[in-house]
C-alpha positions as CSV (number, residue, x, y, z in Angstrom):
1,X,-69.1,140.0,299.0
2,X,-72.0,140.6,296.7
3,X,-73.1,143.7,294.8
4,X,-74.4,145.2,298.0
5,X,-71.1,144.7,299.7
6,X,-72.5,142.0,301.8
7,X,-69.7,139.5,303.0
8,X,-69.8,136.0,304.2
9,X,-66.9,133.9,305.4
10,X,-66.4,130.1,305.1
11,X,-63.6,127.7,306.0
12,X,-62.2,124.8,303.7
13,X,-59.5,122.2,304.5
14,X,-57.0,121.4,301.6
15,X,-54.9,118.1,301.9
16,X,-51.4,118.3,300.4
17,X,-50.2,114.9,298.9
18,X,-47.0,113.2,300.0
19,X,-44.1,114.8,298.3
20,X,-42.5,112.7,295.6
21,X,-38.8,112.2,296.3
22,X,-36.4,110.2,294.3
23,X,-32.9,109.2,295.5
24,X,-30.0,110.5,293.4
25,X,-28.6,107.9,290.9
26,X,-25.0,108.8,291.7
27,X,-21.9,108.9,289.5
28,X,-19.7,105.8,288.7
29,X,-16.3,105.0,287.2
30,X,-16.4,101.6,285.4
31,X,-14.1,99.5,283.3
32,X,-14.6,99.4,279.6
33,X,-17.3,97.0,278.6
34,X,-18.6,96.7,282.2
35,X,-22.3,95.9,282.7
36,X,-23.9,98.9,284.4
37,X,-27.3,98.8,286.2
38,X,-29.1,102.0,287.1
39,X,-32.3,101.7,289.3
40,X,-34.7,104.3,290.5
41,X,-35.0,104.4,294.2
42,X,-38.3,106.1,295.5
43,X,-38.1,107.8,298.8
44,X,-41.7,109.0,299.0
45,X,-44.6,109.4,296.7
46,X,-47.8,107.7,295.7
47,X,-47.6,104.6,293.6
48,X,-47.8,103.5,290.9
49,X,-45.0,105.3,289.3
50,X,-44.1,106.1,285.8
51,X,-40.4,106.3,284.8
52,X,-38.9,108.5,282.1
53,X,-35.2,107.8,281.4
54,X,-33.2,109.9,279.1
55,X,-32.6,106.8,277.0
56,X,-36.3,106.6,276.3
57,X,-36.8,103.5,278.4
58,X,-39.7,103.4,280.9
59,X,-38.9,100.6,283.3
60,X,-37.7,101.3,286.9
61,X,-34.1,100.0,286.1
62,X,-31.9,100.0,283.0
63,X,-28.7,98.1,282.2
64,X,-26.1,98.6,279.5
65,X,-22.5,97.8,278.6
66,X,-20.3,100.8,279.2
67,X,-18.2,101.6,276.2
68,X,-18.1,105.4,276.4
69,X,-18.6,108.2,278.9
70,X,-22.3,109.0,279.2
71,X,-24.8,111.0,281.3
72,X,-28.1,109.5,282.2
73,X,-31.3,111.3,283.6
74,X,-34.5,110.1,285.2
75,X,-37.8,111.7,286.0
76,X,-40.5,109.8,288.0
77,X,-44.2,110.6,288.0
78,X,-46.5,109.2,290.7
79,X,-50.2,108.4,290.8
80,X,-51.1,112.0,291.7
81,X,-49.3,113.2,288.6
82,X,-46.6,114.7,290.7
83,X,-43.3,114.8,288.9
84,X,-40.0,114.4,290.7
85,X,-37.0,116.5,290.3
86,X,-34.6,115.1,287.7
87,X,-31.9,112.9,289.0
88,X,-28.6,112.3,287.1
89,X,-25.9,109.8,286.8
90,X,-22.5,110.3,285.1
91,X,-20.9,107.0,284.0
92,X,-17.1,107.5,283.4
93,X,-15.7,104.6,281.3
94,X,-12.1,103.6,281.5
95,X,-10.1,103.4,278.2
96,X,-10.2,100.1,276.4
97,X,-7.1,98.0,276.1
98,X,-5.1,99.0,273.0
99,X,-2.4,96.6,271.7
100,X,0.3,98.2,269.4
101,X,1.9,95.5,267.3
102,X,5.1,95.8,265.2
103,X,8.0,94.0,263.7
104,X,11.5,95.1,262.8
105,X,11.7,92.8,259.8
106,X,11.3,94.4,256.4
107,X,11.5,91.3,254.3
108,X,9.9,88.1,255.4
109,X,9.9,84.8,253.5
110,X,7.5,82.0,254.0
111,X,8.8,79.7,256.7
112,X,11.0,82.4,258.3
113,X,10.6,83.2,262.0
114,X,8.9,86.6,262.5
115,X,9.5,88.4,265.8
116,X,6.4,90.4,266.8
117,X,6.6,93.1,269.4
118,X,3.5,94.2,271.4
119,X,2.9,97.2,273.8
120,X,-0.3,98.0,275.7
121,X,-2.0,101.3,276.4
122,X,-5.3,102.0,278.0
123,X,-7.1,99.4,280.1
124,X,-6.7,98.9,283.8
125,X,-3.4,96.8,283.7
126,X,-2.7,93.1,284.2
127,X,-3.0,92.5,280.5
128,X,-3.4,89.2,278.7
129,X,-3.4,88.3,275.0
130,X,-4.4,85.2,273.2
131,X,-3.5,84.0,269.7
132,X,-5.4,80.9,268.3
133,X,-6.8,80.4,271.8
134,X,-3.4,80.2,273.5
135,X,-2.0,82.8,275.8
136,X,1.1,84.6,274.3
137,X,3.6,87.1,275.6
138,X,5.8,89.5,273.7
139,X,8.1,89.5,271.9
140,X,6.5,86.6,270.1
141,X,8.1,84.4,267.5
142,X,5.8,83.0,264.8
143,X,6.5,81.1,261.5
144,X,5.6,83.2,258.5
145,X,3.0,81.9,256.1
146,X,1.9,83.4,252.8
147,X,-0.2,86.6,253.5
148,X,-1.2,85.5,257.0
149,X,-3.6,87.5,259.2
150,X,-2.9,87.0,262.9
151,X,-5.8,88.0,265.2
152,X,-4.8,88.9,268.8
153,X,-7.4,89.0,271.5
154,X,-6.4,91.3,274.5
155,X,-8.1,92.0,277.9
156,X,-7.1,93.6,281.2
157,X,-8.1,92.6,284.7
158,X,-11.6,94.1,284.5
159,X,-12.6,94.4,280.9
160,X,-15.6,92.5,279.8
161,X,-15.3,93.2,276.1
162,X,-12.0,91.9,274.6
163,X,-10.1,93.9,272.0
164,X,-9.3,92.4,268.7
165,X,-6.1,93.4,266.8
166,X,-5.2,92.0,263.4
167,X,-1.5,91.9,262.4
168,X,-0.9,91.0,258.8
169,X,2.3,89.1,258.0
170,X,3.1,89.5,254.3
171,X,5.6,86.8,253.4
172,X,7.1,86.3,250.0
173,X,6.5,82.8,248.7
174,X,9.3,80.3,248.8
175,X,11.0,79.6,245.4
176,X,9.8,76.3,244.0
177,X,12.9,74.4,243.0
178,X,12.6,72.0,240.1
179,X,15.6,70.1,238.6
180,X,15.9,68.6,235.2
181,X,18.9,66.4,234.1
182,X,19.8,65.3,230.6
183,X,20.5,61.8,232.0
184,X,20.4,60.3,235.5
185,X,22.5,57.1,235.2
186,X,25.5,56.0,233.2
187,X,29.1,54.9,233.4
188,X,32.1,56.6,235.0
189,X,33.3,59.1,234.0
190,X,29.7,60.3,233.8
191,X,28.9,63.8,232.5
192,X,25.6,65.3,233.6
193,X,24.0,68.6,232.5
194,X,21.7,70.0,235.2
195,X,19.0,72.6,234.7
196,X,17.0,74.4,237.3
197,X,13.6,75.1,235.8
198,X,11.5,76.4,238.8
199,X,9.2,79.3,238.3
200,X,10.3,82.6,239.9
201,X,13.1,85.2,239.7
202,X,16.2,83.4,241.1
203,X,19.4,85.4,241.5
204,X,21.8,82.9,242.9
205,X,22.4,79.1,243.0
206,X,24.4,76.8,245.2
207,X,24.7,73.2,243.9
208,X,25.8,70.2,245.9
209,X,26.4,67.3,243.6
210,X,26.8,64.7,246.5
211,X,30.5,64.3,246.1
212,X,31.5,66.8,248.8
213,X,32.2,69.4,246.2
214,X,29.8,72.4,245.7
215,X,29.3,74.6,242.7
216,X,28.7,78.2,243.8
217,X,27.9,80.6,241.0
218,X,25.5,83.5,241.2
219,X,24.2,83.2,237.7
220,X,24.4,79.5,236.8
221,X,21.1,77.6,236.8
222,X,22.5,75.0,234.3
223,X,25.8,73.7,235.5
224,X,27.6,70.6,234.2
225,X,29.4,68.1,236.4
226,X,31.5,65.0,235.8
227,X,31.2,62.0,238.2
228,X,34.5,60.1,238.1
229,X,33.6,57.4,240.6
230,X,30.8,54.9,240.7
231,X,28.0,55.3,243.3
232,X,24.6,56.8,244.0
233,X,24.6,60.5,244.6
234,X,22.1,62.9,246.2
235,X,21.8,66.4,244.6
236,X,20.9,69.4,246.7
237,X,20.2,72.9,245.3
238,X,20.0,76.1,247.3
239,X,18.3,79.1,245.5
240,X,18.0,82.7,246.6
241,X,15.4,84.9,244.8
242,X,15.2,88.7,244.3
243,X,13.6,89.2,247.7
244,X,16.4,87.4,249.5
245,X,14.3,84.4,250.2
246,X,16.2,81.2,250.3
247,X,14.9,77.8,249.4
248,X,16.6,74.4,249.5
249,X,15.7,71.1,248.0
250,X,17.3,67.7,248.1
251,X,16.9,64.9,245.5
252,X,18.0,61.6,247.0
253,X,19.9,59.2,244.7
254,X,19.2,61.4,241.7
255,X,22.4,60.3,239.9
256,X,23.6,56.7,239.7
257,X,27.1,56.0,238.3
258,X,28.2,52.6,237.3
259,X,31.8,51.2,237.3
260,X,33.5,51.2,234.0
261,X,35.4,48.0,233.2
262,X,39.0,48.0,232.1
263,X,39.9,46.1,228.9
264,X,43.2,44.3,228.9
265,X,44.5,41.3,227.0
266,X,47.8,39.5,226.2
267,X,48.8,37.5,223.1
268,X,51.2,34.6,223.2
269,X,53.0,36.3,220.4
270,X,52.7,39.7,218.7
271,X,55.0,39.0,215.7
272,X,55.1,35.8,213.8
273,X,55.2,34.4,210.2
274,X,52.4,33.2,208.1
275,X,53.7,29.7,208.6
276,X,53.0,30.0,212.4
277,X,50.0,32.4,212.2
278,X,47.9,30.8,215.1
279,X,47.9,33.2,218.0
280,X,46.3,32.7,221.5
281,X,44.6,35.7,223.0
282,X,43.7,35.9,226.7
283,X,41.5,38.7,228.1
284,X,41.8,39.8,231.7
285,X,38.0,40.2,232.5
286,X,35.9,39.4,235.5
287,X,32.8,37.2,235.5
288,X,30.6,40.3,235.4
289,X,31.8,41.4,232.0
290,X,31.1,40.3,228.5
291,X,33.9,40.1,225.9
292,X,34.0,40.7,222.2
293,X,37.1,40.1,220.0
294,X,37.6,41.6,216.6
295,X,40.8,40.3,215.1
296,X,41.1,42.8,212.3
297,X,40.5,40.2,209.5
298,X,36.7,40.2,209.7
299,X,36.5,37.4,212.3
300,X,35.2,37.8,215.9
301,X,34.9,35.7,219.1
302,X,33.3,36.1,222.5
303,X,35.4,33.8,224.8
304,X,37.7,35.2,227.4
305,X,40.5,33.0,226.0
306,X,40.6,32.2,222.3
307,X,43.0,31.1,219.5
308,X,42.8,32.6,216.1
309,X,44.7,31.7,212.9
310,X,45.4,34.4,210.3
311,X,45.2,33.2,206.7
312,X,47.1,36.1,205.2
313,X,50.2,38.0,206.2
314,X,49.6,41.6,207.4
315,X,49.6,44.1,210.2
316,X,46.3,43.5,212.1
317,X,44.7,45.7,214.8
318,X,43.1,43.5,217.4
319,X,40.3,45.0,219.3
320,X,38.9,43.8,222.7
321,X,35.6,45.2,223.9
322,X,34.5,44.4,227.4
323,X,31.0,45.3,228.7
324,X,29.3,45.0,232.1
325,X,25.7,44.1,232.6
326,X,25.1,47.8,233.4
327,X,26.1,48.6,229.8
328,X,29.5,50.1,230.6
329,X,32.2,49.4,228.1
330,X,35.9,49.7,227.5
331,X,38.1,49.0,224.5
332,X,41.7,48.1,224.0
333,X,43.6,47.9,220.7
334,X,46.9,46.0,220.1
335,X,48.7,45.2,216.9
336,X,49.9,41.8,215.8
337,X,52.2,41.4,212.8
338,X,52.0,38.4,210.5
339,X,55.1,38.4,208.3
340,X,55.2,36.7,204.9
341,X,58.0,34.2,204.0
342,X,59.4,32.8,200.8
343,X,59.4,29.0,200.4
344,X,60.2,26.8,197.5
345,X,59.6,23.0,197.1
346,X,60.0,20.8,194.1
347,X,59.0,17.1,194.1
348,X,61.7,14.6,193.2
349,X,59.2,12.3,191.3
350,X,55.8,12.2,189.7
351,X,53.6,9.7,187.9
352,X,51.7,11.2,184.9
353,X,49.3,8.2,184.6
354,X,46.1,10.2,184.9
355,X,45.0,8.7,188.2
356,X,44.7,12.1,189.8
357,X,47.7,11.7,192.1
358,X,51.1,13.3,191.3
359,X,50.1,13.6,187.6
360,X,52.4,16.7,187.0
361,X,55.6,18.2,188.1
362,X,55.0,21.6,189.6
363,X,57.2,23.4,192.2
364,X,55.2,25.1,194.9
365,X,55.9,27.6,197.6
366,X,54.9,30.7,199.4
367,X,55.7,34.0,197.8
368,X,55.9,32.7,194.2
369,X,54.8,35.5,191.8
370,X,54.0,35.6,188.1
371,X,57.6,36.7,187.5
372,X,58.4,33.0,187.0
373,X,60.2,30.8,184.5
374,X,60.7,27.0,184.5
375,X,62.3,24.7,181.9
376,X,62.8,20.9,181.9
377,X,65.6,19.1,180.0
378,X,66.1,15.4,179.1
379,X,69.3,13.6,179.8
380,X,70.9,14.9,176.6
381,X,70.3,18.5,177.6
382,X,67.4,19.1,175.2
383,X,64.7,21.5,176.5
384,X,61.5,19.6,176.4
385,X,59.2,21.9,178.5
386,X,59.0,25.5,179.7
387,X,56.4,27.5,181.7
388,X,56.1,31.2,182.6
389,X,53.6,30.7,185.4
390,X,53.9,28.9,188.8
391,X,50.4,27.5,188.1
392,X,51.4,25.6,185.0
393,X,53.4,22.5,185.6
394,X,55.0,19.8,183.4
395,X,52.6,16.9,182.8
396,X,55.4,14.6,181.4
397,X,54.2,14.7,177.8
398,X,55.7,15.8,174.5
399,X,54.1,18.2,172.0
400,X,52.2,15.3,170.5
401,X,50.7,14.4,173.9
402,X,52.8,11.3,174.3
403,X,54.3,10.5,177.8
404,X,58.0,10.6,178.0
405,X,59.9,7.6,179.0
406,X,60.6,6.7,182.6
407,X,63.8,8.4,183.7
408,X,65.5,11.3,185.4
409,X,65.0,14.8,184.0
410,X,66.7,18.1,184.9
411,X,64.8,21.3,185.6
412,X,65.7,25.0,186.2
413,X,63.4,27.5,187.9
414,X,64.0,31.3,188.0
415,X,61.5,33.4,190.0
416,X,61.1,36.5,192.1
417,X,59.3,36.3,195.4
418,X,56.8,38.9,196.8
419,X,59.7,40.9,198.3
420,X,61.2,41.2,194.8
421,X,64.1,38.9,195.6
422,X,65.2,36.8,192.5
423,X,66.0,33.2,192.9
424,X,67.4,30.4,190.6
425,X,66.7,26.8,191.6
426,X,67.9,23.7,189.8
427,X,67.3,20.0,190.4
428,X,66.1,16.7,188.9
429,X,62.9,14.8,188.9
430,X,62.1,11.2,188.2
431,X,59.3,10.4,185.8
432,X,57.6,7.1,186.7
433,X,55.0,5.3,184.7
């Protein structure tokens, strides 16, 4: 219609494009960690198509690992610029496997057996767990190490992503036993002082000295023990520390004890006189022993059987020392008595001719003391010589040095012996020229 109200009619044909239709994505329930694929399905429309996912992706299909519940949306635009209705997909993800780990042991020491309990929640059942690449079941026994982290890997029948659970075993270190001894070998009976010098706070000790006898004392780290029999002995120590951790250590052949010899001897006589002062001693010693005699007068010998002569009377302490090649010794003391005796002898003739043989008349004997007097008389009873010492004899000469005539002369000797007994002896002597 124009300004003059004139009208004209015309006919036009409009073509409607094919409606753009997209199939619904659909909802899904999947296992934790499952690989999910969502793909656009075009029912009708004009290609090419553009895809707009709620994730920002622009391809026709998307994939992802399902770890949580999520909603996804998709809009498709075709070549005519037509936009589809939004289609949605709800992905419902099952709970992941959860492994609860526990132990009932409050105190654990290195090397102890730890019992670990495990219980599962979540997941889809049919659980399995690995430790160090090996399948394990609960309750599980493991040997405790110092501050050990155990990593358990758990899955169910449909999980793609395994669950990792770390269980820390805090174990107290084992007490490090160290033994010191003042000496490790010797002769029976052998006294040994032990000393436990390990680092740590030990509260009790149990000692096994290898003899079948143990020493149990809660506070003794330094016991003493006497080995009475020869042999080689293992020593074992058990120590408990302040955490209740127990350690034990064995020292093989730590103590070596040698046999002590037994000294014994006999003498053919234990009491005799100075006139028969030779004594024979016999030691009862085996071939593995060395012998040493000390006779009490400064003389020694090393034979098993030996004779010894005493030069002076007296009471002597005889000592026998026997020694093994291991250095073990034993000593025995016995007394022998050498008695003094009094003897007196006066020659019945002498020849004062200066030839060095029988040149004087001098009584001799054992036990003669300086309490001595001797006088010599001629045949008329005249005293021709006297002496106050047993060392001074009559040389057969007068005061002028002239030798008396050949003949028989009478003598008298009065003396005391070393026992104080007084004697008077008389006799005659022949002077020969």
